[in-house]
N, C-alpha and C positions, 0 to 999 in steps of 0.2 A: 504494500500500500504506500502511496506517496505521502509525504509530509504535507501539511497544510501550506507551508511556505512554497514548496516546490510546485504544488498545484496552482497556487495563485500566480506564480511567475509564468507558468505555462499559459494560463488564460490571458495574462497581460501582454505577453510578447509573441505568442503564436498567432499568426495572421488568420488562422482558420476560426478563431474565436473573437467574440466581441466582449470586452471587459465590462461593458455596461450591463451585460446579462448576468454578471456574477453578483451574488448576495452572500455576505459573511455574517454569521451570528456568533456572538462571543459573550463571555461572562463580563457583566458590567454592574458591579456591586452598587446598590442604591437605585438602580433602574427597576421598573416593574418586573418582578420575577427574576431580578439580578441578571437580566439578559437584554442585549440590544443587537440590532442588525444594521448593516450598512451595505449599500449598493456599490458596485464597482466604480461608478462615476464619482463617488465620494472618497475613494481610497487614493490618497495623494502620492504615497511612496510605499515600497516594499523593502524595508531595510533588512539586514541579516537577522535581526532579533525581534523586530516589531513591524507592524504596519502603521502608517501615519494616515489618519482619517480626518475629514472635515465633519464637524458636528454642529449642532445649534449653539454650543457654548465655545466653539473654536476648534483648534487642532487638538487631537487626542492621539496618544501613542499606545497601541494595543499589542502586547507581547503575543507571539504566536501560540504559546501554551494556553492562552485564554480562549482561543477559537474553539467553538463547539460544533459548527456545521458550515459547510460551503455548498451553495446551490448554484447551478448554471441553468438559465432559461427555465426557472421554476422547478427544476428537478434536483434533489439532493445528490451530490456527487462525492461528498466526503463528510464523515461525522466521527466525533470522538466517542 
């Protein structure tokens, strides 16, 4: 099984995919159900240890170990 980071890199840089079709759900303590999701359009960068996302409160840094699920075009392709 691919790691979440590797899979996100594939969707971002492989021209066969549209990164806007990606949705990542992650542990977000304090949010309803301690979980939030972000669309590919709001993922600004994929660092070696975290992804950088745009949120309502500004830029957030989400470590890959907090990712719970990745979907592509509405279909779950990876989950912890």
